[in-house]
C-alpha positions in Angstrom: -22.7 43.1 11.0 -23.1 42.6 14.7 -20.5 40.5 16.5 -21.7 37.1 17.8 -21.6 36.3 21.5 -23.5 34.5 24.1 -25.1 36.3 27.1 -25.6 34.3 30.2 -28.3 35.9 32.5 -27.7 36.1 36.3 -27.8 32.8 38.2 -27.9 30.7 35.0 -25.5 28.4 33.2 -25.2 27.6 29.5 -24.3 24.0 28.5 -23.6 22.4 25.2 -23.0 18.8 24.4 -20.0 19.7 22.3 -18.3 21.9 24.9 -16.3 19.1 26.4 -12.8 17.9 26.8 -11.7 15.1 24.5 -10.2 13.2 27.4 -11.9 13.3 30.8 -9.9 15.3 33.4 -7.6 16.8 30.8 -8.2 19.8 28.6 -8.1 23.5 28.1 -10.8 26.1 27.4 -9.9 29.5 25.9 -12.5 32.2 25.6 -13.3 35.9 25.8 -15.6 37.4 28.4 -17.2 40.8 29.0 -18.4 41.3 32.6 -18.2 43.5 35.6 -17.6 40.5 37.9 -18.0 36.7 38.4 -16.9 35.2 35.1 -17.8 31.7 36.1 -16.9 28.3 34.5 -18.1 25.0 35.8 -16.4 21.7 35.0 -18.4 18.5 35.7 -18.7 14.9 34.6 -22.0 15.2 32.8 -23.7 18.0 31.0 -26.0 20.1 33.2 -29.7 20.9 32.7 -31.2 24.2 31.5 -32.0 25.3 35.0 -28.7 24.2 36.4 -26.6 26.5 38.8 -23.4 25.5 40.5 -24.7 26.6 43.9 -27.2 23.8 43.8 -24.9 21.1 42.4 -24.1 18.2 44.8 -22.3 16.1 42.2 -18.5 16.2 41.7 -17.4 19.3 39.9 -15.0 22.2 39.8 -16.1 25.9 39.7 -13.7 28.7 38.8 -14.8 32.3 39.4 -12.8 35.1 37.9 -13.5 38.5 39.5 -15.4 37.2 42.6 -16.3 39.5 45.5 -17.1 42.4 43.2 -14.2 41.7 40.9 -11.6 41.6 43.7 -10.7 37.9 44.0 -10.2 34.5 42.3 -12.1 31.6 43.7 -11.9 27.9 42.9 -14.6 25.6 44.4 -14.4 21.8 44.6 -17.8 20.1 44.9 -19.3 23.4 46.2 -16.7 24.0 48.8 -14.1 26.8 48.5 -10.6 25.5 47.9 -8.9 28.7 46.6 -9.6 32.3 47.4 -6.9 34.8 46.5 -7.0 38.5 46.0 -6.1 40.6 42.9 -5.7 37.6 40.5 -7.7 36.9 37.3 -10.0 40.0 37.5 -12.6 41.0 34.9 -12.8 43.9 32.5 -16.1 45.7 32.2 -15.1 48.0 29.3 -14.3 45.4 26.6 -13.9 41.7 26.0 -11.0 40.1 27.9 -9.2 36.9 26.8 -8.7 34.1 29.3 -7.8 30.4 29.3 -8.2 27.7 31.9 -6.6 24.3 31.8 -7.2 21.2 33.9 -4.7 18.3 33.8 -5.2 15.5 36.4 -6.2 18.1 39.1 -3.6 20.7 38.1 -5.7 23.8 37.3 -3.9 26.6 35.4 -5.4 30.0 34.7 -4.0 32.7 32.4 -4.8 35.9 30.5 -4.3 36.6 26.8 -5.2 35.2 23.4 -2.7 32.4 23.5 -3.3 29.4 25.8 -0.4 28.4 28.1 1.1 31.8 27.9 0.8 34.5 30.7 -0.1 32.1 33.5 -1.5 34.0 36.4 -2.3 31.2 38.8 -1.9 27.5 39.3 -3.3 25.1 41.9 -3.0 21.3 42.3 -5.9 19.4 43.8 -4.6 16.8 46.3 -7.6 14.6 45.4 -8.1 15.3 41.8 -11.4 14.7 39.9 -10.1 13.0 36.7 -13.6 12.6 35.3 -14.7 16.2 34.7 -15.3 16.7 31.0 -18.2 19.1 30.3 -17.9 22.9 30.5 -20.6 25.2 31.6 -20.6 29.0 31.1 -22.2 30.7 34.1 -22.7 34.0 36.0 -23.6 35.3 39.4 -25.7 38.5 39.9 -25.0 40.2 36.6 -25.0 39.3 32.9 -21.8 37.8 31.4 -21.1 37.8 27.7 -18.9 35.0 26.2 -17.5 34.7 22.7 -14.8 32.7 20.8 -15.0 29.7 23.1 -12.4 27.1 22.1 -11.8 23.7 23.7 -8.2 22.5 23.3 -6.5 19.2 24.0 -3.4 18.7 26.1 -0.4 16.4 25.9 1.3 14.6 28.7 3.8 17.5 29.0 1.0 20.0 29.5 1.7 21.4 26.1 -1.2 22.1 23.6 -1.8 20.2 20.5 -3.4 23.4 19.2 -6.3 21.5 18.0 -9.6 23.3 17.6 -12.0 20.6 18.6 -15.0 22.9 19.0 -15.4 26.5 17.9 -18.4 28.3 19.3 -19.7 31.5 17.9 -22.7 32.7 19.8 -25.2 35.4 19.3 -27.7 36.6 21.9 -30.5 36.7 19.4 -29.9 33.4 17.5 -30.0 29.8 18.5 -26.7 28.2 17.4 -26.7 24.7 16.0 -23.8 22.5 17.1 -23.5 21.2 13.5 -22.7 24.7 12.3 -19.9 25.1 14.8 -18.1 21.8 14.4 -15.6 21.4 11.5 -15.6 17.7 10.6 -12.9 16.5 8.3 -13.9 14.5 5.2 -10.9 12.2 4.9 -10.0 11.1 1.4 -7.1 8.6 1.2 -6.2 9.6 -2.4 -6.0 13.3 -1.6 -4.5 13.0 1.9 -1.1 14.6 2.6 0.7 17.4 4.3 -1.7 20.0 2.9 -4.3 18.6 5.3 -2.3 20.1 8.1 -1.8 23.6 6.5 -2.5 26.1 9.3 -4.2 23.3 11.2 -4.0 23.2 15.0 -3.6 19.4 14.7 -0.2 18.3 16.0 1.2 21.8 15.7 4.0 22.7 18.1 4.8 26.3 17.0 2.5 29.3 16.5 3.4 32.4 14.5 1.8 35.7 15.4 1.4 37.3 12.0 0.9 41.0 11.0 -0.2 43.9 13.2 -3.5 42.2 13.7 -1.6 39.4 15.6 -3.3 36.6 13.7 -2.2 33.2 15.1 -1.0 30.7 12.5 -0.1 27.2 13.7 2.7 25.2 12.1 4.9 22.2 12.7 8.6 22.5 13.6 9.8 19.3 11.8 8.3 20.4 8.5 9.6 24.0 8.8 13.1 22.8 9.9 13.3 20.5 6.8 12.1 23.3 4.5 14.3 26.2 5.5 15.6 28.2 8.4 12.8 29.5 10.7 15.1 30.1 13.7 13.2 27.4 15.7 14.2 26.1 19.1 12.8 23.2 21.0 11.6 25.2 24.0 9.8 28.0 22.2 6.5 27.7 20.5 5.4 31.3 19.8 7.2 33.3 17.1 6.1 36.9 16.3 6.4 38.3 12.8 4.4 41.5 13.1 5.8 43.1 9.9 4.7 40.2 7.6 1.1 40.2 6.2 -1.0 37.1 6.6 -1.4 36.9 2.8 2.3 36.5 2.3 2.9 34.2 5.2 0.0 32.0 4.1 1.5 31.8 0.5 4.8 30.7 2.0 3.3 28.0 4.1 1.0 26.8 1.3 4.1 26.3 -0.9 5.8 24.2 1.8 2.7 22.2 2.8 1.0 21.7 -0.6 3.9 22.0 -3.0 2.4 25.0 -4.8 1.1 28.5 -4.0 -0.4 31.5 -5.7 0.1 35.2 -5.0 -0.8 38.5 -6.8 1.8 39.3 -9.3 2.8 42.6 -7.7 3.6 40.8 -4.5 6.1 38.4 -6.0 9.0 40.5 -4.8 7.7 40.5 -1.2 7.2 36.7 -1.3 10.7 36.3 -2.6 12.1 38.5 0.3 10.1 36.5 2.8 11.3 33.2 1.3 14.8 34.4 1.4 14.4 35.5 5.0 13.4 31.9 6.0 15.7 30.3 3.4 13.0 28.5 1.5 15.3 28.4 -1.5 13.2 26.5 -4.1 10.5 29.3 -3.7 13.2 32.0 -3.9 14.4 30.6 -7.2 10.9 30.3 -8.6 10.0 33.8 -7.6 13.2 35.1 -9.3 12.5 33.1 -12.5 9.0 34.3 -12.7 10.0 37.9 -12.0 12.6 37.7 -14.8 10.0 36.4 -17.3 7.8 39.4 -16.4 10.8 41.7 -16.8 11.6 40.3 -20.3 8.0 40.4 -21.4 6.0 43.1 -19.8 2.8 42.0 -21.5 2.7 39.0 -19.2 2.4 41.2 -16.1 -1.2 41.9 -15.1 -1.7 43.9 -11.9 -4.1 42.1 -9.6 -3.8 38.8 -11.3 -2.5 35.8 -9.4 0.5 33.8 -10.5 0.9 30.2 -9.5 4.2 28.8 -8.4 4.6 25.0 -8.3 7.5 23.0 -6.9 9.0 20.9 -9.7 7.9 17.3 -9.1 7.0 14.2 -11.0 3.7 14.2 -9.1 2.6 17.9 -9.1 0.0 19.0 -6.5 0.8 15.9 -4.5 1.5 16.7 -0.9 3.7 13.8 0.2 7.4 13.3 -0.2 9.3 13.7 -2.5 6.8 16.1 -4.2 7.3 18.9 -1.6 10.0 21.5 -1.1 11.1 19.5 2.0 14.7 18.3 2.4 14.7 14.5 2.7 18.2 14.7 4.0 17.2 17.1 6.8 14.2 14.9 7.6 16.5 11.9 8.0 18.7 14.0 10.3 15.7 14.9 12.4 14.7 11.3 12.7 18.3 10.3 13.6 18.8 13.0 16.3 15.2 13.0 17.5 15.1 16.8 17.3 11.5 18.2 17.6 10.3 14.6 18.0 7.0 14.2 19.9 6.5 10.5 20.1 8.5 7.4 21.0 7.3 4.3 19.3 7.5 0.9 21.0 6.5 -2.5 19.8 5.1 -5.0 22.3 7.5 -7.8 23.2 10.2 -6.0 21.3 10.7 -2.6 22.9 11.8 0.8 21.6 11.8 1.4 17.8 12.4 5.0 17.2 11.8 8.6 18.1 9.5 10.1 15.5 7.4 13.1 14.5 3.6 12.7 14.6 3.2 15.2 11.7 5.5 13.1 9.4 3.6 9.9 10.2 0.2 11.6 9.9 0.8 13.3 6.6 1.1 9.8 5.0 -1.4 8.0 7.1 -5.0 8.8 8.0 -5.0 6.0 10.7 -1.9 7.6 12.3 -3.5 11.0 12.1 -6.6 9.7 13.8 -4.5 8.0 16.4 -2.7 11.2 17.3 -5.7 13.5 17.3 -8.7 11.5 18.5 -8.4 12.4 22.1 -7.5 8.8 23.1 -4.4 7.9 25.1 -2.1 7.9 22.0 -2.9 11.6 21.3 -2.1 12.6 24.8 1.1 10.7 25.3 4.5 10.9 23.8 4.8 7.1 23.9 2.9 4.7 21.6 3.1 0.9 21.9 2.0 -1.1 18.9 0.9 -4.7 19.0 1.1 -7.5 16.4 3.5 -5.5 14.3 6.7 -7.0 12.8 9.6 -4.8 14.0 11.8 -4.9 10.9 8.9 -4.2 8.7 7.8 -1.3 10.8 11.4 0.1 10.7 11.2 -0.1 6.9 7.8 1.7 7.1 9.4 4.5 9.1 12.2 4.8 6.6 9.7 5.2 3.8 7.7 7.8 5.7 10.8 9.9 6.0 12.3 9.2 2.6 9.3 8.7 0.3 11.0 5.7 -1.3 11.8 2.0 -0.6 15.4 1.1 0.4 17.4 -1.7 -1.2 17.1 -3.9 1.9 13.4 -4.1 1.5 13.4 -4.6 -2.2 15.8 -7.5 -2.0 13.7 -9.3 0.6 10.4 -10.7 -0.6 9.2 -11.7 2.9 10.0 -8.2 4.3 8.3 -6.6 1.3 5.1 -8.6 1.9 5.1 -7.7 5.6 5.6 -4.0 4.6 2.6 -4.3 2.2 0.4 -5.5 5.0 1.6 -2.6 7.3 1.0 -0.1 4.5 -2.6 -1.4 4.2 -3.0 -1.4 8.0 -1.9 2.3 8.3 -3.4 3.4 5.0 -0.1 4.5 3.2 -1.5 4.1 -0.3 1.6 5.2 -2.2 3.7 2.6 -0.3 1.1 -0.1 -1.1 1.5 0.7 -4.8 5.3 0.6 -4.5 5.2 -2.7 -2.6 2.8 -4.3 -5.2 5.0 -3.1 -8.0 8.1 -4.6 -6.4 6.4 -7.8 -5.4 5.3 -8.4 -9.0 8.8 -7.6 -10.3 10.5 -10.1 -8.0 7.8 -12.7 -8.1 8.8 -16.3 -8.2 6.5 -19.2 -9.2 6.6 -20.6 -5.6 5.4 -17.3 -4.1 2.4 -16.7 -6.3 -0.3 -18.6 -4.4 1.0 -17.5 -0.9 1.0 -13.9 -2.0 -2.4 -14.2 -3.6 -3.7 -15.7 -0.3 -2.5 -12.6 1.5 -3.6 -9.8 -0.9 -7.0 -11.3 -1.7 -8.4 -9.7 1.5 -6.9 -6.3 0.9 -9.2 -4.1 -1.2 -6.4 -1.7 -2.2 -4.4 -4.6 -3.7 -7.1 -5.3 -6.3 -4.6 -4.8 -9.2 -2.0 -7.2 -7.9 -4.8 -9.7 -7.0 -6.1 -9.7 -10.6 -2.6 -10.0 -11.9 -1.9 -13.0 -9.8 -5.2 -14.6 -10.6 -4.5 -14.2 -14.3 -1.0 -15.6 -13.9 -2.3 -18.8 -12.2 -5.0 -19.1 -14.9 -2.5 -18.9 -17.7 -0.2 -21.4 -16.0 -2.9 -23.5 -14.5 -1.3 -26.9 -15.0 1.8 -25.8 -13.0 0.1 -24.3 -10.1 -2.2 -27.3 -9.4 0.7 -29.7 -9.9 3.6 -28.1 -8.2 2.1 -27.9 -4.7 -1.2 -27.8 -2.8 -0.9 -24.0 -2.1 -3.8 -23.3 -4.3 -6.1 -25.2 -1.9 -5.5 -22.5 0.7 -7.0 -19.8 -1.5 -10.4 -18.4 -0.6 -13.4 -19.6 -2.5 -14.0 -16.4 -4.4 -10.4 -16.3 -5.6 -10.6 -19.9 -6.9 -13.9 -19.2 -8.7 -12.2 -16.2 -10.4 -9.4 -18.4 -11.5 -11.6 -21.2 -12.8 -13.9 -18.8 -14.6 -11.1 -16.6 -16.0 -11.3 -16.2 -19.7 -7.5 -16.8 -20.0 -7.6 -20.1 -18.2 -5.0 -22.2 -20.1 -4.9 -26.0 -19.6 -3.5 -29.0 -21.4 -6.6 -31.1 -20.4 -9.9 -30.4 -18.8 -9.0 -33.3 -16.5 -6.7 -30.9 -14.8 -9.6 -28.6 -14.0 -11.6 -31.4 -12.6 -8.7 -32.5 -10.4 -8.2 -29.0 -9.1 -11.8 -28.6 -8.1 -11.9 -32.0 -6.3 -8.6 -31.3 -4.5 -9.9 -27.9 -3.4 -13.2 -29.4 -2.3 -11.6 -31.9 0.2 -8.9 -29.4 1.2 -6.2 -31.8 0.0 -2.9 -32.0 1.9 -1.2 -33.7 -1.1 -1.5 -33.8 -4.8 -3.7 -36.4 -6.5 -6.2 -36.9 -9.3 -9.9 -37.6 -9.4 -9.2 -41.4 -9.0 -8.3 -40.9 -5.3 -11.5 -39.0 -4.6 -13.3 -41.8 -6.5 -11.9 -44.3 -3.9 -12.6 -42.1 -0.9 -16.2 -41.5 -1.7 -16.9 -45.2 -1.5 -16.7 -45.2 2.3 -18.0 -41.6 2.8 -20.9 -39.4 1.8 -20.1 -36.3 -0.2 -21.3 -34.1 2.7 -18.6 -35.6 5.0 -15.9 -35.8 2.3 -16.3 -32.2 1.1 -17.8 -30.6 4.2 -18.7 -27.0 3.9 -17.1 -26.8 0.4 -19.6 -29.3 -1.1 -21.8 -26.5 -2.5 -18.7 -24.9 -4.1 -17.9 -28.2 -5.8 -21.4 -28.3 -7.2 -21.0 -24.7 -8.4 -17.6 -25.2 -10.0 -18.1 -28.6 -11.8 -20.1 -27.0 -14.7 -17.0 -25.0 -15.5 -15.2 -28.2 -16.5 -15.6 -28.6 -20.2 -16.3 -32.4 -20.1 -17.2 -32.6 -23.9 -13.5 -31.8 -24.6 -12.3 -34.9 -22.8 -11.4 -38.1 -24.6 -14.3 -40.5 -24.9 -12.4 -43.3 -23.1 -11.9 -41.0 -20.1 -15.6 -40.0 -20.2 -16.5 -43.6 -20.0 -14.3 -44.1 -16.9 -16.0 -41.1 -15.3 -19.4 -42.4 -16.1 -18.6 -45.7 -14.3 -17.0 -44.0 -11.3 -18.2 -43.7 -7.7 -18.2 -39.9 -8.1 -20.8 -40.3 -10.8 -23.1 -42.3 -8.6 -22.8 -40.0 -5.6 -22.9 -36.5 -7.1 -25.8 -35.8 -9.4 -24.3 -32.7 -10.9 -21.2 -34.6 -11.9 -23.4 -37.4 -13.4 -25.5 -35.0 -15.5 -22.4 -33.2 -16.9 -20.7 -36.5 -17.9 -23.8 -37.9 -19.5 -24.2 -34.6 -21.4 -20.6 -34.8 -22.7 -21.0 -38.4 -23.8 -24.1 -37.6 -25.7 -22.4 -34.7 -27.3 -19.3 -36.8 -28.4 -21.6 -39.6 -29.7 -24.1 -37.4 -31.5 -22.4 -34.1 -32.1 -24.3 -30.9 -31.5 -27.8 -32.1 -30.6 -29.4 -28.6 -30.8 -28.8 -24.9 -31.1 -28.8 -24.6 -27.3 -25.3 -26.0 -27.3 -23.8 -23.5 -29.7 -23.6 -20.7 -27.1 -22.7 -23.0 -24.2 -19.0 -22.5 -23.4 -18.7 -26.1 -22.1 -18.8 -27.2 -25.8 -16.2 -24.8 -27.0 -12.4 -25.0 -27.0 -10.7 -22.5 -24.7 -9.3 -19.6 -26.6 -5.9 -20.2 -25.1 -5.6 -24.0 -25.2 -2.3 -25.7 -25.8 -1.5 -27.8 -28.7 0.2 -31.1 -27.7 3.4 -31.9 -29.5 4.3 -35.4 -28.4 7.7 -37.1 -28.8 7.4 -40.3 -30.9 10.9 -41.2 -31.9 14.3 -39.6 -32.5 14.3 -37.2 -35.4 10.5 -37.3 -35.9 8.4 -34.4 -37.2 6.3 -33.8 -34.1 8.4 -31.2 -32.4 8.0 -27.4 -32.2 11.0 -26.6 -34.3 9.7 -28.8 -37.1 6.3 -27.2 -36.7 7.8 -23.7 -37.1 9.2 -24.8 -40.4 5.7 -25.4 -41.6 4.6 -21.9 -40.3 2.6 -24.0 -37.7 0.9 -26.1 -40.3 0.3 -23.7 -43.1 2.7 -25.1 -45.7 5.2 -27.9 -46.3 8.4 -27.9 -44.2 11.3 -25.6 -45.0 14.2 -24.7 -42.7 12.6 -22.3 -40.3 15.7 -20.1 -40.2 15.4 -19.6 -44.0 11.7 -18.9 -44.0 10.2 -15.4 -44.3 8.9 -14.2 -42.0 11.2 -16.1 -39.7 9.2 -17.9 -36.9 12.1 -18.8 -34.6 15.6 -17.6 -33.8 18.6 -19.7 -32.7 21.8 -18.3 -31.4 25.0 -19.7 -30.0 27.4 -18.6 -27.2 30.1 -18.1 -29.9 30.0 -16.0 -33.1 28.4 -17.3 -36.3 30.9 -19.2 -38.4 31.1 -22.1 -40.9 30.9 -24.6 -38.1 28.8 -22.6 -35.8 25.7 -22.3 -37.9 22.2 -22.3 -36.2 20.5 -23.4 -39.4 22.2 -26.8 -38.9 20.3 -27.5 -35.7 16.9 -27.4 -37.4 17.8 -28.9 -40.7 16.8 -32.4 -41.7 20.3 -33.3 -42.8 23.1 -34.6 -40.7 26.3 -32.5 -40.5 29.5 -33.9 -39.2 30.9 -30.7 -37.6 28.7 -28.2 -35.7 29.6 -26.7 -32.4 29.2 -23.7 -30.1 32.3 -22.3 -28.5 32.7 -21.0 -25.0 32.4 -17.4 -23.8 33.1 -15.9 -20.4 30.1 -15.1 -18.3 30.6 -13.9 -14.7 34.3 -15.0 -15.0 33.4 -18.6 -16.0 33.3 -20.6 -19.3 29.8 -20.9 -20.6 28.7 -22.7 -23.8 25.2 -22.9 -25.1 22.7 -23.0 -27.9 19.5 -21.0 -27.4 16.1 -21.1 -29.1 13.7 -18.1 -29.2 10.1 -19.2 -30.1 9.1 -15.5 -30.7 7.0 -13.2 -28.6 3.7 -14.8 -29.6 4.5 -18.4 -28.6 5.4 -20.4 -25.5 6.1 -24.1 -24.9 5.6 -26.3 -21.8 8.5 -28.5 -22.6 8.2 -32.2 -21.4 10.7 -33.8 -23.8 13.7 -32.8 -25.9 16.2 -34.4 -28.3 19.7 -33.5 -29.2 22.2 -35.2 -31.5 26.0 -35.4 -31.3 27.9 -34.2 -34.4 30.7 -36.3 -35.9 33.2 -35.5 -33.2 34.1 -37.4 -30.0 33.6 -34.4 -27.7 30.8 -36.1 -25.8 29.0 -33.9 -23.2 28.8 -35.2 -19.7 27.4 -32.3 -17.7 24.7 -30.1 -19.3 21.3 -28.5 -18.5 18.3 -27.7 -20.5 16.8 -24.4 -19.3 13.7 -22.2 -20.0 13.2 -18.5 -19.7 10.5 -15.9 -20.3 12.9 -13.0 -21.0 16.1 -14.6 -22.1 17.9 -13.4 -19.0 16.5 -15.3 -16.0 16.8 -19.1 -16.5 15.0 -22.0 -14.9 16.5 -25.5 -15.0 14.2 -28.0 -16.6 16.5 -30.9 -16.4 20.0 -31.2 -15.0 22.5 -33.8 -16.4 25.5 -34.6 -14.1 28.1 -37.1 -15.3 25.6 -38.3 -17.9 27.2 -40.9 -20.2 24.2 -41.3 -22.6 26.1 -39.8 -25.5 29.0 -42.1 -26.4 29.0 -42.3 -30.2 29.4 -39.7 -33.0 26.1 -38.8 -34.6 24.1 -40.4 -31.7 20.7 -39.0 -30.7 19.9 -38.4 -27.0 16.2 -37.9 -26.1 15.2 -37.2 -22.5 11.9 -36.6 -20.7 11.4 -33.5 -18.5 9.5 -34.3 -15.4 8.4 -32.4 -12.3 6.5 -29.1 -11.8 8.8 -27.1 -14.1 7.7 -29.2 -17.1 4.3 -27.4 -16.6 5.8 -23.9 -16.9 5.5 -22.2 -20.3 8.6 -20.5 -21.7 9.5 -18.5 -24.7 13.3 -19.1 -24.6 15.1 -22.5 -24.3 18.8 -23.3 -24.2 21.0 -26.3 -23.7 24.0 -25.2 -21.8 27.3 -27.0 -21.1 28.1 -27.0 -17.4 31.2 -29.1 -17.4 34.0 -30.1 -19.8 33.4 -32.7 -22.5 35.5 -35.8 -23.1 37.7 -33.9 -25.6 40.7 -32.7 -23.8 41.7 -30.4 -26.7 38.5 -28.3 -26.8 36.7 -29.3 -23.6 34.2 -26.4 -23.7 32.9 -26.9 -27.2 29.3 -28.0 -27.3 29.2 -30.3 -30.4 25.6 -31.0 -31.4 24.0 -30.8 -34.9 20.3 -31.3 -34.1 17.9 -30.0 -31.5 14.1 -30.6 -31.0 11.6 -29.7 -28.3 8.3 -31.2 -27.4 5.4 -30.5 -25.1 2.4 -28.2 -25.0 2.6 -25.4 -27.5 0.7 -22.1 -27.3 
């Protein structure tokens, strides 16, 4: 097969759109040339034409001629005028291809011989009036043909060190026309598959190059990664390491293990790979080589000459090339971050200042946006300083800790606000695994008050779809609470509210709540109110003015209110309202519901219409009537929720509820007494130590299939005079984290033996459903002998039962 090259005839110049510096005025071109004299490169601001020659160019440009004057001199021309003319430097070779490189950095022109740019410098010259706009490279000649091959354009950093990035690779053949699309290697970036393996033997961000085998194959790598993986005898000032006795196959296998977390090698080369790993102290690979060789030794049938064996670093996420799934020491990475060794970027935040010394490769292996920032040829890729704007400093520090550790620290986990900021940064910089961890932690530490604000933030982040759907479902299932506790729901975007209203798990105590929510959202309410307020406002205003741009949304959402499920008396009020007269959609829906209530199903078209169907997760209202009535949830459990006559629910099989006390079961600490229909003179729960303090309680578990929004409760004093004065009723979803539903401080309601005490529960917490409830003594009773005995013989709970 013939070798590809480009031959430039005498007095001509070859141009290509893709032979250009990434940053104007800064770049390096490495190439091989075969010529008797006048190897000529032209650097100008725009690409030249087919008939271009530098002798006729009047525009700003540099011309560098190697082997001028019959291969005796080096010349540099600026805008057609000779600026440098020196003898015996940068001469040509007419017997074989010769390697050269030329770099330009803000007027500093450097020229060298050899395969490796920035080595073997033979000449440098600084232009006093530099042309910082030259970008395109032309390959030219004088009076004889010049052959070029292996033309590479490299980027420069501010320190005049290479990024070793092959921006363009040109293979030319004299007989073939070369398409630029065939020469450029474009990366197809996939966020899910992104990781350190994308930088395996890549010139991107590399700061060390290994010259491998007798063929002297260049292999780029990254000092920070190698230093955290083993001992490669690196030093900050050197960036070329020669390993002539190591084959490329072995060295590639070693790097593949470090960068990708796995590698494969012919079975007969396992011993050589082990020796190489031991030489560079990559101990996890040494151990795996030894274990595999031992298995082959014990069972020779496993050995198959020529067959590859795969070695994978033990990890919970195999074949994942981010920390901690790689044989990279997290402790060593932390030390590199702490000391700044091998760091190549200082990060600043506007209006804050210096944040940290970091390593571009570490940031980029997690983040495609960081990788683009550092390799796109813009200012960030050329500079060792990056200034970020509109970035919270503490959250960015936490982001850096994660990028070096691969896990969240306790400070972030314990701070919901910081966790949310970190989630936004993870989305901004495309750190998908961190996004998942933040979402997981946010859900675990979620409080009722943070649900709507969090949903408002994540609804616009595509990668947070799972947490968005989780929060929408949570609001749907606790709809009464979230539209009654605050107006935060009004700040949600329209699509999110529609998803909540239309959610199949929407759970409400009354369709009036749904109507109120739609109207409050429609007028962007600043305070909580019901439809009656809107009814008054609409008298002096048109719907277009009252609802503004949200009017159409109100029209679209009103059909999702199941008006036929409302009480007839309320429907009559709605029919006579001002809203009914001003909003036709509302009027039609109310009239339809009234006709349905009066006449029943008027036709088969109503059978499939969800507006005429009860929601599958509607609550059953259990209303307090009087002390000791049979309307509470504990009485209902004794009937198996209406299936048979009442029996003590703690004696029924299967048992529907569970009641426990803070003290062990005994003759006078009997949970059955609290749900019996018979008064008992002595029944108490004794104290226990919790967190070093006395704590006395009775607790009810409704079972995993049931919840109650408790709005009323009743307890009854036993026959003693140990009257409670300070106690709370609390609710919980898990029996561990408790929410106060009502707090009693110095409450003197109970003042007689056998007395009932029934109390309403008001406020937003009355609209939260719970599985567990407990009454807990928070202060001593009036009995000085046993002040921490909670002496009640009856308990009942009311509200909305699911």
